[in-house]
C-alpha positions in Angstrom: 0.0 0.0 0.0 1.2 3.4 -0.9 2.4 5.7 1.9 0.5 8.6 0.3 -3.0 9.0 1.9 -5.7 7.5 -0.2 -7.0 10.2 -2.7 -10.0 9.7 -4.9 -9.3 12.0 -7.9 -12.9 12.5 -8.7 -13.9 13.5 -5.2 -10.5 14.7 -4.1 -11.0 12.8 -0.8 -8.2 12.2 1.6 -8.7 9.6 4.3 -6.6 9.3 7.4 -6.5 5.5 7.8 -3.4 5.3 10.0 -3.0 7.9 12.7 0.0 8.1 15.0 -0.2 9.8 18.4 3.1 10.7 19.9 2.8 10.8 23.7 4.9 11.5 26.8 1.8 11.1 29.0 1.7 14.9 29.7 -1.5 17.0 29.7 -0.5 18.3 26.3 -0.2 14.8 25.0 -3.6 14.0 26.4 -5.1 16.9 24.5 -3.5 15.6 21.3 -4.9 12.1 22.2 -8.4 13.4 22.5 -8.3 15.1 19.1 -6.7 12.1 17.4 -9.3 9.7 18.8 -12.2 11.9 17.5 -10.6 12.0 14.0 -10.0 8.3 14.1 -13.6 7.6 14.8 -14.7 9.7 11.7 -12.3 7.9 9.4 -12.3 4.4 11.0 -8.6 4.7 11.5 -6.0 2.4 13.0 -4.4 4.3 15.9 -0.7 3.9 16.8 0.2 5.3 20.3 3.9 5.8 20.4 6.1 6.6 23.4 9.9 7.0 23.1 11.7 6.4 26.4 14.8 8.4 27.0 17.9 6.6 25.9 20.3 5.4 28.6 23.1 7.8 29.3 26.4 6.9 27.7 28.7 4.8 29.9 32.5 4.6 29.6 32.3 0.9 30.0 29.5 -1.2 28.3 27.0 -2.6 30.7 24.2 -5.1 30.3 20.7 -3.8 30.2 18.7 -4.0 33.4 16.4 -7.0 33.7 12.9 -6.1 32.8 11.6 -6.5 36.3 14.2 -4.0 37.6 13.7 -1.4 34.8 11.4 1.0 36.7 11.2 3.5 33.8 10.0 0.9 31.3 7.5 -0.6 33.8 6.0 2.8 34.5 5.8 3.6 30.8 4.1 0.2 30.1 1.5 0.9 32.8 0.8 4.3 31.4 0.4 2.8 27.9 -2.1 0.2 29.3 -4.1 3.0 30.9 -4.4 4.8 27.5 -5.4 1.6 25.8 -8.2 1.1 28.4 -9.8 4.5 27.4 -13.5 3.5 26.6 -13.4 5.9 23.5 -10.9 3.7 21.7 -12.3 0.3 22.4 -13.9 0.0 19.0 -10.8 1.2 17.2 -7.9 -0.9 15.9 -5.2 0.1 18.4 -1.4 -0.5 18.3 0.9 0.4 21.2 4.6 1.1 20.4 7.0 1.6 23.3 10.7 1.8 22.4 13.8 3.4 23.9 15.8 5.9 21.9 15.7 9.5 20.6 12.2 10.6 19.6 12.7 10.8 15.9 14.6 7.5 15.8 11.5 5.9 17.4 8.8 7.7 15.3 10.4 7.5 11.9 10.4 3.7 11.4 6.8 3.5 12.6 5.7 6.2 10.2 7.4 4.4 7.3 6.5 0.9 8.2 2.9 1.5 8.9 2.3 4.0 6.2 1.0 6.6 8.7 -1.3 9.2 7.2 -1.4 11.7 10.1 0.9 12.4 13.0 -0.6 14.1 16.0 1.4 16.2 18.5 0.6 18.3 21.5 2.4 21.4 22.7 2.5 22.8 26.2 3.5 26.1 27.9 3.9 29.5 26.5 7.3 28.7 24.9 5.5 27.1 21.9 7.5 24.6 19.9 10.4 24.8 22.3 8.2 23.2 24.9 6.5 20.6 22.8 5.1 17.6 24.6 7.8 15.4 23.3 10.6 17.6 24.6 13.1 20.0 23.0 13.6 17.8 19.9 9.9 17.9 18.9 10.4 20.9 16.7 12.8 18.8 14.7 10.2 16.0 14.6 7.6 18.4 13.3 9.9 19.6 10.6 11.1 16.2 9.5 7.8 14.3 9.4 7.1 13.2 5.8 3.4 13.1 6.6 0.9 15.8 7.6 1.2 16.9 11.2 -1.8 18.0 13.4 -0.4 20.1 16.2 -2.5 21.0 19.2 -1.1 24.2 20.6 -1.4 25.5 24.1 -4.3 27.8 23.2 -6.4 25.3 21.4 -9.6 24.3 23.2 -10.0 21.0 25.0 -11.3 18.4 22.6 -15.0 17.8 22.8 -18.0 17.2 20.6 -18.0 20.8 19.3 -14.3 21.5 18.9 -13.5 18.3 17.0 -16.2 18.7 14.4 -14.2 21.4 12.5 -17.1 23.3 11.2 -15.0 26.2 10.1 -11.7 25.5 8.3 -9.1 28.0 7.2 -6.7 27.3 4.4 -3.9 29.8 4.6 -1.8 29.8 1.4 1.1 31.7 -0.1 0.0 30.3 -3.5 3.3 28.4 -3.7 3.9 24.7 -4.5 3.9 23.6 -0.9 0.6 25.2 -0.2 -0.8 23.5 -3.4 0.0 20.2 -1.8 -1.8 21.2 1.4 -5.0 22.4 -0.3 -6.5 18.9 -1.0 -6.4 18.2 2.8 -8.3 21.4 3.5 -10.9 20.8 0.8 -11.4 17.1 1.6 -11.8 17.7 5.3 -14.2 20.6 4.6 -16.3 18.2 2.5 -16.1 15.4 5.1 -17.0 17.6 8.0 -19.6 19.7 6.1 -17.5 22.7 7.1 -17.4 26.3 6.0 -14.1 26.7 4.0 -12.2 30.0 4.2 -9.4 30.5 1.7 -6.8 33.1 2.8 -3.9 34.7 1.0 -2.1 37.1 3.2 0.2 39.5 1.3 2.9 41.1 3.4 2.9 44.9 3.4 4.4 46.5 0.3 8.2 46.9 0.7 9.4 50.5 0.3 11.8 49.9 -2.6 8.8 48.7 -4.7 7.3 52.1 -4.6 9.9 53.2 -7.1 9.6 56.8 -8.3 6.7 57.4 -5.9 9.2 57.7 -3.1 10.5 60.9 -4.7 7.2 62.7 -5.0 4.8 64.2 -2.5 3.2 61.8 0.0 -0.2 61.9 -1.7 1.3 60.2 -4.8 3.1 57.6 -2.7 -0.2 56.8 -1.0 -1.9 56.5 -4.4 0.8 54.1 -5.6 0.4 51.9 -2.6 -3.4 51.9 -2.9 -3.2 50.9 -6.6 -0.7 48.1 -5.7 -3.0 46.8 -3.0 -6.0 46.8 -5.2 -4.2 45.0 -8.0 -2.7 42.5 -5.7 -6.0 41.7 -4.0 -7.7 41.2 -7.3 -5.0 38.9 -8.6 -4.9 36.9 -5.4 -8.7 36.5 -5.1 -8.7 35.1 -8.7 -6.0 32.6 -7.9 -7.8 31.5 -4.7 -11.0 30.9 -6.7 -9.1 28.9 -9.3 -8.0 26.4 -6.6 -11.4 24.8 -6.3 -12.1 22.1 -8.9 -15.5 22.1 -10.6 -16.7 18.9 -8.8 -16.3 20.4 -5.4 -19.1 19.4 -3.0 -19.0 21.8 -0.1 -21.9 22.3 2.3 -21.6 26.1 2.0 -20.1 28.6 -0.4 -16.4 29.1 0.3 -15.2 32.5 1.4 -12.1 34.1 -0.1 -10.0 36.5 2.0 -7.0 38.5 0.8 -5.3 40.7 3.3 -2.2 42.9 3.4 -0.5 42.3 6.7 2.4 40.6 8.2 1.7 36.9 7.6 1.5 35.2 11.0 -0.5 38.0 12.6 -2.8 38.2 9.5 -3.5 34.5 9.6 -4.3 34.6 13.4 -6.5 37.6 13.0 -8.6 36.1 10.2 -8.8 32.8 12.2 -10.1 34.7 15.2 -12.6 36.8 13.2 -14.1 33.7 11.5 -14.1 31.5 14.6 -11.9 29.0 12.8 -11.7 25.5 14.3 -8.9 24.2 12.1 -6.1 25.9 10.2 -4.5 24.1 7.3 -1.3 25.3 5.8 1.8 24.2 3.9 5.2 24.0 5.6 8.6 23.6 4.0 10.4 20.6 5.5 13.8 19.1 5.2 15.0 15.5 5.3 18.2 16.5 7.1 18.0 16.5 10.9 20.8 19.0 11.3 19.2 21.5 8.9 15.9 21.0 10.6 17.2 22.4 13.8 18.4 25.6 12.1 16.2 26.5 9.1 13.9 29.5 9.8 10.4 28.4 10.6 9.1 31.5 12.2 5.8 31.7 10.4 4.6 28.2 11.3 6.0 28.5 14.8 4.1 31.7 15.5 0.8 30.3 14.1 1.0 27.1 16.1 2.0 28.9 19.3 -0.8 31.4 19.2 -3.7 29.7 17.3 -6.8 29.1 19.3 -7.4 25.9 17.3 -5.4 22.9 16.0 -3.1 23.5 13.0 -2.6 20.9 10.3 0.7 21.4 8.4 1.4 19.6 5.2 5.1 19.4 4.0 6.7 19.7 0.6 
């Protein structure tokens, strides 16, 4: 079976048939668990609950591993995994528990590949955003490296419940680039599946001063007119491109809304999400296959949106 989520070209439907929940048993992980379970019920998904135990500290002299009955950390983790498995909400789901020792990404990556995982679910905690992800300081690297869509439950997202997991208002934020194009089928398919209002947003950053050209050398009134003309043209072009994203066979419960703004991108996305009471944000995110690069490449936009969004954020990589 292909690792790419099942897509029906005619209906452009994406199904999350294998969902991975990464947990460290924290409150943030529990919030992610709640959302993942609700999504799994809608799609009839197999759920993989994965916990990566911290690797043993390096020793100057090799030592034998502790006998299982003396490995307190493993025994405690096994007990916590059993408690999750006994949650009555997942009794009718196909559930797989994975408990391994090692760095988080080293544990998650083989499961994602082996099981053809369609969706990875993470929780964040604290005001530090991605630096304080539920999986620890390496979780930002995990979020960047994941070859599958990642649903991140930020610290300001509501607790999962019947209302908050129905995703009745979905925002697709796009820069109209190739990565966003890959993310759009997820927004469209989920809007169809959930009967949601779909809002398509292109946020154009404010016009850089050098682009004003000769207008910078004339009275302010002419400079303002130049900016106004640029904004009007840009809005019209962007709105046209947003409308062209929808295929003719789209089956949405309501007419989609198209929004074009001229603001700094993270703030603009968050403001539109708040104004429209958005329950899920879908956006593209550039990712890299190199762990070292993943720790250093700028990811400020995605970071800010996830940190401050009052709803889950689904990122789809290139």
